[in-house]
N, C-alpha and C positions, 0 to 999 in steps of 0.2 A: 923368183917365180911367185906371183900373186895367187892366193887360193881362190878358185872359182866358187860361186854360190851353191849350185846344186846340179844334179844330172850327170851325164856322161863325163863331162870335163872335170867335175869334182872327184869322180871315181878315179879317173886317170891321174889326177893330181895326187890323190891319196896313195895309189899304187907306187908312183914314182918317188914321192917324198918319204914314205914309210919303208918301202922295200926295194927301191931302185929298180922297179919292174915297169915295163911298158904294158899297155893293155894287150898288145899282141903277144907278149911273153906270157902274161897271165892266161890268155885263152889257149895258148899252146900247151901250157902246163895242164890246164883243165882237160883238153882233148887227149893228151898223153895218159892222163889218169882215167880216161873215159867217163869223167864227171863223178868219179867215186872217191870217197875219203881214203887217203893213203893208209889209215890205220884200220878202220872198221868196215870199209867197203860200202858204206851207205851212199846212195845217190845224193849228190849235193845240188841244190838249186839256189841261185842268186845269193841272198843274204846269209845263207847257211854255209857258204864257201869261204874259208879263212886261209890266209897265207900264213903258214907256219914258218917260223924263222928262229935261228939261234940268237937269243938275246945278248949273248956275250960278243958274238962276231957280226951279227946282223945278216948272216948268210941265210938265204931262203932255202928251206928244205923241201916242202911239198904243200899241197892243199889238203886241208882237213875240214871235217864237219865241225860245227860249233861245240858239240859235246866233247869230241876228242881234243880239240884245241884247248878248251877250258881245262880238261883233265890234265894235260901236260903242263899247262900254266900253273895249276894249283899244286902240282908236284914239283914245280920250278925246274923242270927238265932234269931232275936228279935221278940218274939211272939206278943207283943203289936203293933209293927210297921207293921207286917204282917196283924194283925187284922184291923188296920187302913186302910191298902191297900184294904182289902176286903170291908170294909164299903165304901170307895171311889168308887170302881168299882160298887158296888150295887147302890149307889146314882146316878151314871152317866150311868146307864142302861146297863152295860157290864155284860153279863152272860157267863158262861162256857158252 
């Protein structure tokens, strides 16, 4: 499959090559989540809508906003490390 230059077809190519998702599957996920980030609930628009996936298996999990997607990535999806971060924030009086 040759990579298209830009526009709709390049987006479709990226979804299929990176996540094995069709544009229709992506839109269905977006509608099922009502356009909201699966973690923080922020309304997502166009470029701020990221396909979250397990880097070990490639399995698509959900759609996330850029901030939540980056956060998971920086913690390398390590549940124990994220749990320690929660404890740290709780101990230092930071609430959501």
